[in-house]
C-alpha positions in Angstrom: 113.0 -1.5 -90.8 113.7 -3.8 -93.8 112.7 -6.7 -91.6 109.4 -5.1 -90.7 108.6 -4.6 -94.4 109.5 -8.2 -95.0 107.0 -9.4 -92.3 104.3 -7.1 -93.8 104.8 -8.5 -97.3 104.7 -12.0 -95.9 101.4 -11.1 -94.2 100.1 -9.7 -97.6 100.9 -13.0 -99.3 99.0 -14.8 -96.6 96.1 -12.6 -97.4 96.1 -13.8 -101.1 97.8 -10.6 -102.4 100.2 -11.7 -105.1 103.6 -10.0 -104.8 106.5 -10.9 -107.0 110.2 -10.4 -106.3 110.3 -7.3 -108.4 107.4 -5.8 -106.6 109.1 -6.5 -103.3 112.2 -4.6 -104.5 109.7 -1.7 -105.6 108.2 -1.7 -102.1 111.6 -1.4 -100.5 112.6 1.5 -102.8 109.2 3.2 -102.0 109.8 2.9 -98.1 113.3 4.3 -98.5 111.7 7.4 -100.3 108.6 8.1 -97.9 109.8 6.5 -94.7 107.6 5.3 -91.8 106.9 8.7 -90.3 103.6 9.5 -92.1 101.3 6.4 -91.8 98.8 7.5 -94.5 101.5 8.5 -96.9 103.2 5.0 -96.4 99.8 3.3 -97.0 99.0 5.2 -100.1 102.4 4.7 -101.5 102.7 0.9 -100.9 99.0 0.7 -102.1 100.3 1.9 -105.6 103.1 -0.6 -105.7 101.9 -3.9 -104.2 98.1 -4.7 -104.9 97.0 -5.0 -108.4 93.3 -5.9 -108.4 90.3 -4.6 -106.5 90.1 -7.6 -104.3 93.8 -7.3 -103.6 93.4 -3.7 -102.8 90.6 -4.5 -100.3 92.8 -7.2 -98.7 95.9 -4.7 -98.6 93.9 -2.0 -96.8 92.6 -4.5 -94.2 96.0 -6.1 -93.8 97.8 -2.7 -93.5 95.5 -1.4 -90.8 95.9 -4.7 -88.8 99.6 -4.9 -89.2 100.6 -1.2 -88.6 98.4 -0.4 -85.5 98.1 -1.6 -81.9 94.7 -3.2 -81.2 92.6 -1.7 -78.6 92.8 -3.4 -75.4 91.1 -3.4 -72.0 92.4 -0.8 -69.4 95.2 -1.8 -67.2 94.0 -2.6 -63.6 95.3 -0.1 -61.2 96.0 -0.1 -57.5 93.0 2.3 -57.0 90.6 -0.5 -57.9 92.3 -3.0 -55.7 90.1 -2.6 -52.5 86.9 -3.3 -54.3 88.1 -6.6 -55.7 90.4 -7.9 -53.0 88.9 -11.4 -52.7 89.0 -12.0 -56.5 92.6 -10.6 -56.6 93.6 -13.0 -53.9 92.0 -15.9 -55.9 93.9 -14.8 -59.0 97.2 -14.5 -57.0 96.7 -18.2 -56.1 97.5 -19.6 -59.5 95.5 -17.5 -62.1 93.3 -19.9 -63.9 92.7 -18.7 -67.4 89.0 -18.3 -66.9 89.6 -16.0 -64.1 92.1 -13.8 -65.7 89.5 -11.2 -66.6 90.3 -8.9 -63.7 91.6 -6.4 -66.2 88.4 -6.6 -68.2 89.8 -8.2 -71.3 86.3 -8.6 -72.8 87.0 -11.9 -74.4 84.3 -14.5 -74.6 85.0 -18.1 -73.6 84.6 -19.2 -77.2 87.5 -17.0 -78.2 89.9 -18.8 -75.7 88.9 -22.3 -77.2 91.9 -24.0 -78.5 94.6 -22.0 -76.6 97.6 -23.8 -75.3 98.1 -23.8 -71.6 101.8 -23.2 -71.7 101.6 -19.7 -70.3 99.4 -20.8 -67.5 101.7 -23.7 -66.6 104.4 -21.1 -65.9 102.3 -19.5 -63.2 103.4 -20.8 -59.8 101.2 -21.2 -56.8 101.2 -18.3 -54.2 101.2 -19.2 -50.5 97.9 -19.4 -48.7 98.4 -16.2 -46.7 98.0 -14.2 -50.0 94.3 -14.5 -49.3 94.5 -12.6 -46.1 92.9 -9.5 -47.4 91.0 -8.2 -44.3 93.6 -5.4 -43.8 94.7 -4.8 -47.3 91.9 -2.5 -48.5 93.9 0.7 -47.8 97.4 1.9 -46.9 100.8 2.2 -48.7 102.1 -0.4 -51.0 105.8 -1.5 -51.7 107.5 -0.6 -55.0 108.1 -3.3 -57.5 111.6 -4.5 -58.0 111.5 -6.6 -61.1 111.8 -4.8 -64.4 108.4 -6.3 -65.7 106.7 -5.3 -62.4 108.0 -1.7 -62.7 106.7 -1.6 -66.4 103.3 -2.8 -65.3 102.9 -0.3 -62.4 103.8 2.4 -64.6 100.5 1.7 -66.4 101.6 3.0 -69.7 99.8 0.8 -72.2 101.7 2.2 -75.2 105.0 1.3 -73.6 103.6 -2.2 -72.6 102.5 -2.9 -76.1 105.8 -1.9 -77.5 107.4 -4.2 -75.1 105.2 -7.1 -76.2 105.9 -6.4 -79.9 109.7 -6.3 -79.2 109.5 -9.6 -77.2 107.4 -11.1 -80.0 110.1 -10.1 -82.5 112.8 -11.5 -80.3 111.1 -15.0 -80.1 110.1 -14.8 -83.9 106.4 -15.0 -83.4 106.0 -14.1 -87.0 107.1 -17.7 -87.7 103.9 -19.1 -86.1 102.4 -21.8 -88.4 100.0 -23.9 -86.3 97.0 -22.9 -84.3 98.2 -25.2 -81.4 101.5 -23.1 -81.2 99.8 -20.1 -79.7 100.4 -21.3 -76.0 104.0 -21.9 -76.8 104.7 -18.5 -78.3 102.6 -16.8 -75.4 104.8 -18.4 -72.9 108.0 -17.5 -74.9 107.0 -13.8 -75.0 106.3 -13.7 -71.4 109.5 -15.3 -70.5 111.3 -12.8 -72.8 109.7 -9.9 -71.0 110.7 -11.2 -67.6 107.7 -13.2 -66.4 109.9 -15.6 -64.2 111.4 -12.6 -62.2 107.9 -11.1 -61.9 106.4 -14.4 -60.7 109.2 -14.8 -58.1 108.6 -11.3 -56.9 104.8 -12.0 -56.5 105.6 -15.1 -54.6 108.1 -13.5 -52.2 105.8 -10.5 -51.5 102.7 -12.6 -50.9 104.6 -14.7 -48.4 105.7 -11.5 -46.5 104.2 -10.5 -43.2 104.3 -6.8 -44.3 101.0 -5.5 -45.4 102.5 -3.2 -48.2 104.4 -6.1 -49.7 101.3 -8.2 -49.7 99.3 -5.4 -51.3 102.0 -5.3 -54.0 101.7 -9.0 -54.6 97.9 -8.7 -55.2 98.3 -5.6 -57.4 101.1 -7.3 -59.6 99.0 -10.5 -59.8 96.2 -8.6 -61.3 98.4 -6.8 -63.7 100.3 -10.1 -64.6 96.8 -11.7 -65.6 96.0 -8.6 -67.7 99.5 -8.9 -69.5 98.9 -12.6 -70.2 95.6 -11.8 -71.9 97.2 -9.0 -73.9 100.1 -11.4 -75.0 97.6 -14.0 -76.0 95.7 -11.5 -78.1 99.0 -10.4 -79.7 99.9 -14.0 -80.6 96.4 -14.7 -82.0 96.7 -11.5 -84.1 100.0 -12.6 -85.4 98.8 -16.1 -86.3 96.0 -14.6 -88.4 98.4 -12.3 -90.1 101.4 -14.7 -90.7 100.2 -18.3 -90.8 101.5 -19.9 -93.9 99.6 -22.3 -96.2 99.6 -24.9 -93.5 98.2 -22.4 -91.1 95.6 -21.4 -93.7 94.3 -25.0 -93.8 94.1 -25.0 -90.1 92.3 -21.7 -90.1 89.8 -23.2 -92.5 89.3 -26.2 -90.3 88.8 -23.8 -87.5 86.2 -21.8 -89.4 84.4 -25.1 -90.2 83.7 -25.6 -86.6 83.1 -22.0 -85.4 79.6 -20.8 -84.8 78.6 -18.8 -87.8 77.2 -16.0 -85.5 80.6 -15.3 -84.1 82.4 -14.9 -87.4 83.9 -11.5 -88.2 83.2 -9.7 -91.5 86.8 -10.2 -92.7 86.4 -14.0 -92.7 83.3 -14.0 -94.9 85.3 -14.1 -98.1 87.3 -17.2 -97.0 83.9 -18.7 -95.8 82.4 -18.2 -99.2 85.3 -19.9 -100.8 84.9 -22.8 -98.4 81.2 -23.0 -99.2 81.9 -23.1 -103.0 84.4 -25.8 -102.6 82.0 -27.8 -100.4 79.3 -27.3 -102.9 81.5 -28.4 -105.8 82.4 -31.6 -104.0 78.8 -32.5 -103.3 77.8 -31.7 -106.9 80.5 -33.9 -108.2 79.5 -36.8 -105.8 75.8 -36.6 -106.3 76.0 -36.2 -110.1 77.9 -39.4 -110.4 75.6 -41.3 -108.2 72.6 -39.9 -110.2 74.1 -40.8 -113.5 74.7 -44.4 -112.6 71.4 -44.7 -110.9 69.6 -43.4 -113.9 71.2 -46.0 -116.2 69.6 -48.9 -114.3 70.3 -52.5 -114.9 71.1 -54.3 -118.1 67.8 -55.3 -120.0 68.8 -58.7 -121.4 65.6 -59.6 -123.6 65.6 -56.1 -125.2 69.4 -56.3 -125.8 69.1 -59.6 -127.5 66.2 -58.5 -129.7 68.0 -55.3 -130.7 71.1 -57.2 -131.7 69.6 -60.1 -133.8 70.4 -58.1 -137.0 74.1 -58.4 -136.1 73.9 -62.2 -136.0 73.6 -62.2 -132.3 76.8 -60.2 -131.8 76.3 -57.8 -129.0 76.9 -54.2 -130.2 73.9 -52.2 -128.8 73.3 -52.7 -125.1 69.8 -51.8 -123.7 69.2 -50.8 -120.1 66.3 -50.9 -117.9 65.0 -47.3 -117.8 64.5 -45.6 -114.4 62.4 -42.6 -114.2 64.1 -40.0 -112.1 62.3 -37.0 -110.6 63.9 -33.6 -109.9 63.7 -33.1 -106.3 61.9 -30.0 -105.0 63.3 -28.1 -102.0 61.4 -25.5 -100.1 63.5 -23.4 -97.7 61.8 -21.3 -94.8 64.4 -19.0 -93.3 64.3 -17.0 -90.1 66.3 -13.8 -91.0 65.8 -11.9 -87.8 68.6 -10.9 -85.5 71.6 -13.3 -85.1 69.8 -16.1 -87.0 70.2 -14.1 -90.2 73.9 -15.2 -90.4 72.9 -18.9 -90.5 70.3 -18.2 -93.1 72.7 -16.3 -95.3 75.2 -19.2 -95.4 72.5 -21.9 -95.9 71.0 -20.0 -98.8 74.4 -19.5 -100.3 75.1 -23.2 -100.0 71.7 -24.3 -101.4 71.9 -22.0 -104.5 75.6 -23.2 -105.0 74.0 -26.6 -105.7 71.8 -25.5 -108.6 73.3 -28.4 -110.8 71.8 -31.0 -108.6 69.0 -29.0 -106.8 67.6 -26.8 -109.7 64.1 -26.6 -108.1 64.8 -24.5 -104.8 62.2 -22.1 -103.7 63.2 -19.9 -100.8 61.0 -18.0 -98.3 62.2 -15.5 -95.6 60.5 -14.1 -92.6 60.8 -12.3 -89.3 57.1 -11.8 -88.7 55.5 -12.0 -92.1 56.7 -14.5 -94.7 57.6 -13.8 -98.3 59.1 -15.7 -101.2 62.6 -14.6 -102.3 63.3 -17.1 -105.1 62.9 -14.3 -107.8 65.8 -12.4 -106.0 68.2 -15.2 -106.5 67.0 -15.5 -110.1 67.6 -11.9 -111.0 70.7 -11.2 -108.9 73.9 -12.9 -107.8 73.8 -14.7 -104.4 75.4 -12.0 -102.4 73.1 -9.2 -103.6 70.0 -11.6 -103.4 70.8 -12.4 -99.8 71.3 -8.7 -98.9 68.0 -7.7 -100.4 66.1 -10.6 -98.7 67.6 -9.5 -95.3 66.5 -5.9 -96.0 63.0 -6.8 -97.0 62.2 -9.4 -94.3 64.7 -9.0 -91.6 62.8 -6.6 -89.4 59.8 -7.2 -87.1 59.2 -9.3 -84.0 59.8 -13.1 -84.8 56.4 -14.9 -85.3 56.7 -18.5 -86.5 53.0 -19.2 -86.3 52.3 -16.3 -88.8 55.1 -17.5 -91.0 53.8 -21.0 -91.2 50.4 -19.7 -91.9 51.7 -17.5 -94.7 53.7 -20.5 -96.2 50.5 -22.7 -96.1 48.6 -20.0 -98.0 51.4 -19.4 -100.7 52.3 -23.0 -101.6 50.7 -25.8 -99.6 49.1 -27.0 -102.9 52.6 -27.4 -104.5 53.9 -29.7 -101.8 53.9 -33.4 -102.8 55.8 -36.6 -102.1 58.8 -35.3 -104.1 59.2 -32.1 -101.8 61.6 -31.5 -99.1 60.8 -28.6 -96.7 63.7 -27.1 -94.7 63.2 -24.7 -91.8 66.0 -22.8 -90.5 65.4 -21.0 -87.2 65.7 -21.1 -83.5 62.0 -21.6 -83.0 61.7 -18.8 -80.5 58.2 -17.5 -81.0 58.0 -14.7 -78.4 55.2 -16.9 -76.6 52.9 -16.5 -79.6 50.7 -19.2 -81.3 53.0 -21.8 -82.7 50.5 -23.1 -85.2 51.7 -26.6 -85.0 48.6 -27.6 -87.0 50.1 -26.1 -90.1 53.4 -27.8 -89.7 51.6 -31.2 -89.2 49.7 -30.5 -92.5 53.0 -29.8 -94.3 54.5 -32.9 -92.6 51.7 -35.2 -93.9 52.1 -34.0 -97.6 56.0 -33.6 -97.9 58.5 -36.2 -98.5 60.6 -34.8 -95.7 60.5 -31.9 -93.2 63.8 -30.9 -91.9 64.3 -28.5 -89.1 67.8 -26.9 -88.6 68.3 -25.0 -85.3 71.4 -22.9 -84.8 71.0 -23.1 -81.1 72.7 -25.8 -78.9 70.3 -28.6 -78.1 70.5 -27.8 -74.4 68.7 -24.5 -75.3 65.9 -25.9 -77.4 63.2 -26.2 -74.8 64.1 -23.1 -72.7 62.4 -19.8 -72.6 60.0 -19.1 -75.5 61.4 -22.0 -77.6 58.8 -24.1 -79.4 61.1 -27.0 -80.5 59.3 -29.3 -78.2 56.1 -28.7 -80.1 57.6 -28.6 -83.6 59.8 -31.7 -83.3 57.1 -34.4 -83.6 56.1 -33.0 -87.0 59.7 -33.2 -88.5 61.4 -36.1 -90.1 64.8 -34.7 -89.1 65.8 -32.2 -86.4 69.5 -31.2 -86.3 71.6 -28.6 -84.7 73.1 -26.4 -87.4 75.5 -23.8 -86.1 78.7 -24.4 -88.1 79.7 -25.1 -91.6 80.3 -28.7 -90.6 76.7 -29.0 -89.5 75.5 -27.4 -92.6 77.5 -29.7 -95.0 76.3 -32.7 -93.1 72.7 -31.6 -93.3 72.9 -30.8 -97.1 74.7 -34.0 -97.8 72.0 -36.1 -96.0 69.4 -34.1 -98.1 71.1 -35.1 -101.3 71.3 -38.6 -100.3 67.6 -38.8 -99.5 66.7 -37.5 -102.9 68.4 -40.5 -104.7 
């Protein structure tokens, strides 16, 4: 049990909870007093010893709930459901490609499997062709599993299986995972520790048998094996998020840079805010240096000579050619309806973090009708202002035509050659009037019109999307679904304001 608490403290440190050696010893003393029998008592007791600030307390609660609980998983496939899916089962028994391993209903999306190692799948051997003979396998008796892992899976006790996965994970030291690319390696090690090789050999032998009960067993075990592989992968991913060290943290940040913002979980928002702040500071530093050098201009030789005549032509007072610089004006129009709201939140957070170099940002939010939300950011901090904007303008059917008309009425006269207009939205207008005439008028008056679409380019002209009509009246049209896209777009915006 001391080892379990050590792993938990390591997970807390990975979650930015500062824990000293003395506090670690206090935690061990606490566990010796209260034990592990009462989960809530253990949580409350350790919560008095380990976290010190409100942020650490919130991180402790989240980490405790994740560490001391089994995650919900899809139900284990049973032999009762075999007859309805014989063909797909036979296909899975033939080598179990990862994409077809959802016979157990794992519920994972394709994006969640991105970046997984293929080590576990490489261990899956091919089953002879006669495993696909399913015409007589829809009913009848089935042989009993002989391998230890096969017996465990046929008992269909998910608690027992989860405990076996956890025990195998401890045996292969899955807590030591550091790199995102190690997930496939640890998945294979856990499966091998649980007896995957013996199970695979049993499936191979049974599928090659002429006896129908043995072939039914092969199909049933192949379905359960695929379900088990997905559960082990989930366990390894869970351990990676809990235990990855500083190197792993950098890799997670790199992963978050390239994940679609709409798929991010709430628990990653704090890390994402830190990333945005760092990105903003980097751009502020780079752009401020360029602007300072640019404002100074070139040396004005005649004026310098005249100013230094009183020093007997000794050059003490340098004079520079003055360059008039204009503060850029940025107007943002954000669709805050549905899933697009996540993208708008992070873009507004990014832009208002650049107030040192973009002091004149006016923001507008809409779902159907459009309204200005700049005052919300002037009176509140960024998080509260974004929440209020979503609450006020995040309901209703999306209408880009009405939003553009409202924007024209509110501030068309304020748009000039120093103005950049940024539109963030998927351009899906529910087949309403697109009002491209308004966007053309804005295009003619503004310095730049930039449209950032969170959807993949392949989806831009499908369904009710109006991108084909809006694109001709934009100086720049980009896909913007990740932090990397957002940083690139904002960097180009700052460069264009030089």
